[in-house]
Z-matrix of the N, CA and C atoms (Angstrom, degrees):
N
C 1 1.507
C 2 1.512 1 104.75
N 3 1.262 2 119.77 1 137.65
C 4 1.446 3 125.00 2 169.58
C 5 1.411 4 119.66 3 -71.93
N 6 1.300 5 123.97 4 149.11
C 7 1.388 6 128.00 5 178.33
C 8 1.515 7 111.63 6 -96.04
N 9 1.325 8 119.02 7 130.26
C 10 1.394 9 121.29 8 -177.78
C 11 1.557 10 110.21 9 -119.59
N 12 1.377 11 116.71 10 149.93
C 13 1.378 12 119.33 11 -176.04
C 14 1.603 13 106.10 12 -109.90
N 15 1.334 14 119.74 13 134.45
C 16 1.382 15 126.28 14 178.69
C 17 1.459 16 112.99 15 -124.73
N 18 1.316 17 118.71 16 158.56
C 19 1.500 18 123.42 17 178.86
C 20 1.552 19 103.56 18 -132.78
N 21 1.391 20 115.25 19 138.13
C 22 1.433 21 122.33 20 176.17
C 23 1.522 22 109.96 21 -81.50
N 24 1.308 23 115.59 22 128.33
C 25 1.509 24 113.09 23 174.64
C 26 1.601 25 113.84 24 -76.63
N 27 1.310 26 116.49 25 -18.17
C 28 1.367 27 120.58 26 179.30
C 29 1.515 28 118.96 27 -78.02
N 30 1.394 29 109.45 28 -55.57
C 31 1.418 30 119.10 29 -175.18
C 32 1.581 31 112.68 30 -103.73
N 33 1.331 32 115.55 31 -9.24
C 34 1.401 33 117.84 32 179.13
C 35 1.505 34 119.60 33 78.49
N 36 1.290 35 118.43 34 2.24
C 37 1.428 36 128.95 35 -173.03
C 38 1.603 37 106.99 36 -81.92
N 39 1.282 38 112.65 37 130.84
C 40 1.509 39 117.96 38 175.45
C 41 1.550 40 107.95 39 -96.08
N 42 1.352 41 115.36 40 149.18
C 43 1.340 42 125.37 41 178.31
C 44 1.577 43 115.56 42 -150.40
N 45 1.340 44 118.68 43 160.05
C 46 1.452 45 117.47 44 175.52
C 47 1.534 46 110.62 45 -121.04
N 48 1.366 47 114.03 46 152.50
C 49 1.385 48 120.35 47 -174.82
C 50 1.541 49 107.59 48 -141.77
N 51 1.372 50 113.59 49 135.96
C 52 1.468 51 116.62 50 178.06
C 53 1.586 52 103.40 51 -91.90
N 54 1.316 53 117.10 52 122.17
C 55 1.437 54 123.44 53 -169.57
C 56 1.535 55 109.83 54 -136.13
N 57 1.297 56 116.68 55 156.33
C 58 1.527 57 120.09 56 173.67
C 59 1.577 58 99.64 57 -78.09
N 60 1.352 59 116.05 58 153.81
C 61 1.472 60 118.61 59 178.13
C 62 1.520 61 112.29 60 -58.50
N 63 1.344 62 120.91 61 -30.75
C 64 1.347 63 121.85 62 178.13
C 65 1.481 64 120.07 63 -67.80
N 66 1.432 65 112.29 64 -22.45
C 67 1.482 66 121.30 65 178.16
C 68 1.529 67 112.13 66 -93.35
N 69 1.302 68 119.50 67 -5.45
C 70 1.491 69 122.30 68 -166.28
C 71 1.576 70 111.22 69 -71.96
N 72 1.273 71 114.90 70 -19.61
C 73 1.487 72 116.64 71 -178.63
C 74 1.545 73 113.87 72 -100.04
N 75 1.342 74 117.39 73 -2.11
C 76 1.399 75 121.85 74 177.08
C 77 1.610 76 113.05 75 -81.25
N 78 1.208 77 116.39 76 156.89
C 79 1.507 78 121.04 77 179.77
C 80 1.545 79 109.49 78 -65.72
N 81 1.352 80 115.82 79 134.73
C 82 1.454 81 119.15 80 -175.12
C 83 1.608 82 104.31 81 -116.39
N 84 1.286 83 114.82 82 145.16
C 85 1.488 84 118.33 83 177.52
C 86 1.515 85 110.58 84 -81.78
N 87 1.336 86 116.19 85 135.20
C 88 1.436 87 125.58 86 177.71
C 89 1.517 88 106.47 87 -69.41
N 90 1.456 89 116.71 88 129.15
C 91 1.463 90 115.78 89 -177.83
C 92 1.593 91 110.74 90 -77.75
N 93 1.291 92 115.64 91 -9.11
C 94 1.608 93 120.95 92 -177.64
C 95 1.515 94 108.28 93 -85.06
N 96 1.379 95 115.36 94 -56.53
C 97 1.444 96 120.94 95 -168.89
C 98 1.515 97 113.77 96 -113.18
N 99 1.303 98 118.52 97 -7.77
C 100 1.435 99 119.18 98 -177.90
C 101 1.468 100 119.79 99 81.65
N 102 1.350 101 117.80 100 -4.39
C 103 1.400 102 125.70 101 -175.45
C 104 1.558 103 110.91 102 -71.03
N 105 1.247 104 114.52 103 147.21
C 106 1.582 105 119.26 104 175.60
C 107 1.542 106 107.84 105 -104.90
N 108 1.282 107 119.95 106 14.42
C 109 1.510 108 122.26 107 171.77
C 110 1.437 109 106.35 108 -90.63
N 111 1.363 110 113.79 109 76.44
C 112 1.544 111 118.17 110 178.62
C 113 1.529 112 106.15 111 -124.11
N 114 1.369 113 113.65 112 164.47
C 115 1.275 114 118.38 113 178.78
C 116 1.641 115 108.89 114 -138.65
N 117 1.376 116 116.63 115 152.10
C 118 1.473 117 117.60 116 179.05
C 119 1.455 118 109.58 117 -81.83
N 120 1.277 119 119.76 118 133.26
C 121 1.454 120 129.54 119 -177.60
C 122 1.480 121 108.93 120 -101.72
N 123 1.350 122 117.14 121 128.61
C 124 1.382 123 119.82 122 178.91
C 125 1.571 124 112.79 123 -90.37
N 126 1.314 125 117.26 124 118.41
C 127 1.508 126 118.86 125 -176.79
C 128 1.420 127 106.51 126 -139.22
N 129 1.401 128 110.57 127 -154.17
C 130 1.498 129 121.72 128 -179.28
C 131 1.555 130 106.54 129 -68.66
N 132 1.343 131 112.30 130 147.24
C 133 1.479 132 117.86 131 175.06
C 134 1.537 133 110.36 132 -91.89
N 135 1.261 134 112.42 133 128.15
C 136 1.490 135 121.08 134 177.70
C 137 1.559 136 110.70 135 -86.59
N 138 1.266 137 116.79 136 120.44
C 139 1.485 138 116.71 137 174.83
C 140 1.516 139 108.93 138 -119.53
N 141 1.258 140 115.54 139 128.32
C 142 1.481 141 117.11 140 -177.57
C 143 1.529 142 106.00 141 -117.04
N 144 1.285 143 113.61 142 151.50
C 145 1.466 144 120.98 143 -173.50
C 146 1.532 145 112.32 144 162.97
N 147 1.370 146 114.20 145 -166.91
C 148 1.414 147 122.55 146 177.43
C 149 1.570 148 109.33 147 -80.89
N 150 1.228 149 122.64 148 130.97
C 151 1.346 150 124.95 149 172.01
C 152 1.635 151 113.85 150 -85.57
N 153 1.240 152 116.05 151 136.12
C 154 1.408 153 119.13 152 -175.80
C 155 1.588 154 107.98 153 -126.60
N 156 1.324 155 115.79 154 141.34
C 157 1.456 156 115.86 155 -179.34
C 158 1.545 157 106.14 156 -87.30
N 159 1.329 158 116.66 157 163.62
C 160 1.448 159 121.63 158 -179.84
C 161 1.516 160 113.14 159 -66.19
N 162 1.219 161 121.18 160 -25.04
C 163 1.523 162 124.11 161 177.70
C 164 1.474 163 104.65 162 -111.05
N 165 1.307 164 113.01 163 127.91
C 166 1.466 165 118.57 164 176.68
C 167 1.537 166 111.29 165 -70.10
N 168 1.381 167 120.04 166 136.47
C 169 1.433 168 118.42 167 176.22
C 170 1.451 169 110.42 168 -83.29
N 171 1.387 170 115.76 169 141.08
C 172 1.383 171 120.30 170 -178.42
C 173 1.470 172 113.06 171 -93.59
N 174 1.365 173 122.20 172 142.59
C 175 1.359 174 122.21 173 -176.58
C 176 1.525 175 111.04 174 -68.34
N 177 1.333 176 110.79 175 146.44
C 178 1.585 177 115.43 176 179.05
C 179 1.456 178 110.81 177 -69.22
N 180 1.436 179 113.78 178 141.55
C 181 1.454 180 118.09 179 177.47
C 182 1.556 181 109.20 180 -71.03
N 183 1.334 182 113.38 181 146.69
C 184 1.520 183 117.32 182 173.61
C 185 1.473 184 112.24 183 -56.49
N 186 1.284 185 122.74 184 149.33
C 187 1.477 186 130.65 185 -176.76
C 188 1.551 187 104.18 186 -60.43
N 189 1.280 188 125.20 187 -40.04
C 190 1.455 189 125.47 188 -171.66
C 191 1.521 190 106.91 189 -97.51
N 192 1.281 191 120.73 190 34.21
C 193 1.464 192 117.20 191 -176.23
C 194 1.573 193 115.29 192 -76.33
N 195 1.263 194 117.51 193 138.26
C 196 1.463 195 114.36 194 179.29
C 197 1.532 196 113.78 195 -72.13
N 198 1.278 197 118.10 196 -7.24
C 199 1.488 198 123.57 197 -179.56
C 200 1.490 199 113.85 198 -93.55
N 201 1.320 200 122.77 199 6.40
C 202 1.385 201 124.26 200 -175.88
C 203 1.510 202 111.51 201 -92.20
C-alpha cells in the first residue's frame, strides 16, 4: 500500500498514512486534533524495497576450485 502525506487545515499538523489507492481521496482524521478538515499533500514518493547496486556482485569461487 502506498504512503500518503496529509496536512490538517485546523491545526496545521502534517501526517502520513498508508492507504489503499481507493481510500486516498477520502477525508482522513488528523491524529493530533481529530479534525477531518485535512488535505492530501503532494510531495516526494517513498519507495521501499531491496536496494541493488549498478554492478552485480559475483559469487565467490569455492576454495577448492579447479579454476583458481
